[in-house]
C-alpha positions as CSV (number, residue, x, y, z in Angstrom):
1,M,11.4,3.9,7.3
2,R,8.0,5.5,9.2
3,I,4.4,6.2,7.7
4,F,2.4,8.6,9.5
5,F,-1.1,10.0,9.2
6,D,-3.1,12.9,9.9
7,A,-6.3,14.8,9.1
8,N,-6.2,17.4,6.3
9,P,-7.7,20.8,8.5
10,Q,-9.3,22.0,5.5
11,D,-11.5,19.1,4.6
12,G,-10.9,16.4,7.3
13,T,-9.7,13.7,4.9
14,V,-6.9,11.6,6.0
15,R,-3.7,12.2,4.7
16,F,-0.6,9.9,4.7
17,F,3.2,10.9,4.6
18,H,6.4,8.6,4.2
19,E,9.8,9.7,5.7
20,A,11.3,8.4,2.6
21,I,9.3,10.8,0.5
22,D,8.2,13.9,2.9
23,G,11.7,13.8,5.1
24,P,12.6,12.2,8.2
25,R,11.0,13.6,11.3
26,Q,13.8,13.6,13.2
27,L,17.4,13.8,12.7
28,P,20.4,12.3,14.8
29,T,22.8,14.8,16.3
30,W,25.9,14.4,18.0
31,K,27.2,16.7,20.8
32,S,30.6,16.2,19.1
33,E,32.4,14.7,16.7
34,V,34.2,12.5,19.3
35,E,31.0,11.4,20.6
36,R,30.1,10.1,17.3
37,E,33.5,8.3,16.7
38,A,32.8,7.1,20.2
39,G,29.5,5.5,19.2
40,K,27.7,7.2,21.6
41,R,23.9,7.2,20.8
42,P,22.8,10.2,19.1
43,V,20.2,12.8,20.6
44,M,17.3,13.1,18.3
45,V,16.1,16.6,16.9
46,D,13.0,17.9,15.2
47,N,13.9,18.1,11.2
48,P,12.9,21.5,10.3
49,A,12.5,20.2,6.3
50,T,10.1,17.7,6.7
51,R,6.6,18.1,5.1
52,I,5.2,16.0,8.2
53,P,2.8,17.4,10.0
54,A,3.8,18.0,13.7
55,G,0.6,16.1,14.6
56,A,0.6,13.5,12.2
57,T,0.4,10.0,14.3
58,E,2.9,7.1,13.0
59,I,0.9,3.8,11.3
60,S,2.3,0.4,11.1
61,R,3.3,-0.5,7.3
62,E,1.2,-3.9,7.5
63,R,-1.9,-1.2,8.5
64,F,-1.1,1.2,6.0
65,E,-1.1,-1.6,3.3
66,E,-4.6,-2.7,4.4
67,L,-6.3,0.6,4.2
68,M,-5.0,1.0,0.8
69,A,-6.2,-2.2,-0.6
70,A,-9.5,-1.4,1.1
71,Q,-9.1,2.2,-0.7
72,Q,-8.6,0.5,-3.9
73,G,-11.4,-1.9,-3.7
74,G,-13.6,1.2,-3.2
75,A,-13.8,1.9,0.6
76,Q,-13.4,5.5,2.0
77,I,-10.7,6.3,4.6
78,V,-11.8,8.2,7.5
79,L,-10.7,9.1,10.9
80,S,-12.5,7.0,13.9
81,R,-11.8,7.7,17.7
82,G,-8.5,9.3,16.5
83,K,-7.5,6.4,13.9
84,P,-7.9,6.1,10.5
85,I,-10.5,3.2,9.1
86,A,-11.7,1.9,6.0
87,I,-15.5,2.2,5.6
88,P,-17.1,0.3,2.8
89,R,-19.1,2.1,0.4
90,E,-21.9,1.0,-1.8
91,L,-20.3,1.1,-5.5
92,S,-22.1,2.1,-8.4
93,P,-22.2,0.0,-11.3
94,E,-19.5,1.9,-12.8
95,E,-17.7,2.2,-10.0
96,H,-17.7,-1.5,-9.7
97,R,-16.7,-2.6,-13.2
98,A,-13.6,0.0,-12.7
99,A,-12.8,-1.6,-9.1
100,R,-12.9,-4.8,-10.4
101,R,-10.9,-3.7,-14.0
102,R,-8.1,-2.4,-11.7
103,R,-7.4,-5.4,-9.6
104,R,-7.8,-7.7,-12.7
105,D,-5.0,-5.5,-14.5
106,Q,-2.7,-5.5,-11.3
107,L,-3.4,-9.5,-10.8
108,L,-2.0,-10.1,-14.5
109,A,0.5,-7.4,-14.2
110,A,2.0,-9.4,-11.1
111,S,1.7,-12.9,-12.7
112,D,3.3,-11.4,-16.3
113,W,6.6,-12.9,-15.0
114,T,5.0,-16.4,-15.0
115,Q,4.9,-16.5,-19.0
116,L,8.3,-15.4,-19.4
117,P,10.6,-18.2,-21.2
118,D,13.4,-17.8,-18.4
119,S,10.8,-18.1,-15.5
120,P,11.6,-20.7,-13.0
121,L,8.4,-22.5,-13.6
122,S,7.9,-26.1,-15.4
123,S,5.8,-26.1,-18.4
124,S,3.1,-27.3,-16.3
125,E,3.2,-24.9,-13.6
126,R,3.4,-22.5,-16.5
127,A,0.7,-23.9,-18.3
128,A,-1.6,-23.6,-14.7
129,W,-0.6,-19.8,-14.3
130,G,-1.4,-19.5,-18.1
131,E,-5.0,-20.8,-17.3
132,Y,-5.4,-18.5,-14.6
133,R,-4.2,-15.5,-16.5
134,Q,-7.0,-16.7,-19.3
135,Q,-9.7,-16.8,-16.4
136,L,-8.7,-13.0,-15.3
137,R,-9.1,-11.7,-19.1
138,D,-12.8,-13.4,-19.1
139,L,-13.6,-12.0,-15.8
140,D,-17.2,-10.9,-15.8
141,M,-16.9,-7.7,-15.0
142,D,-20.5,-7.2,-13.4
143,G,-20.2,-10.7,-11.2
144,E,-18.6,-11.4,-8.2
145,G,-15.5,-13.4,-7.0
146,W,-12.1,-14.1,-8.6
147,P,-10.3,-17.1,-9.7
148,V,-8.1,-18.6,-7.8
149,P,-4.4,-18.5,-8.9
150,P,-2.3,-21.9,-8.8
151,G,-1.6,-23.0,-5.3
152,G,-2.4,-20.1,-3.8
153,S,-5.4,-17.7,-2.7
154,N,-6.6,-14.0,-3.9
């Protein structure tokens, strides 16, 4: 499924649309059932039920995920030369702590599986993940930097 963006006409903010949520932008149609059964390529027509604005532009899933990660880190998404970009902004101390806490909580949730008794990890691997998770719990919310998970990077 494809992802699109456009600028909200009321306030200029960037909006994102996903075909799985907002309906496909176009639908396949065939001139006849005979053409369909013969495997002919369909003609694509605009979907009148989609909630994706006509002027919205397609964006890659990778770029969308980059923008969402940047926004989660406190960046603001704006349009520049018709494309969405993330602009880092100076966070207040409260916003900085909240952003670190959100990321820490996500990293803990993403590594919960490592501590389950039926996980595929060896006991030493499970212990290393346990140490990493403890470092996350002990993280200084006013500081910078992150603990590195076993065998990887954040």
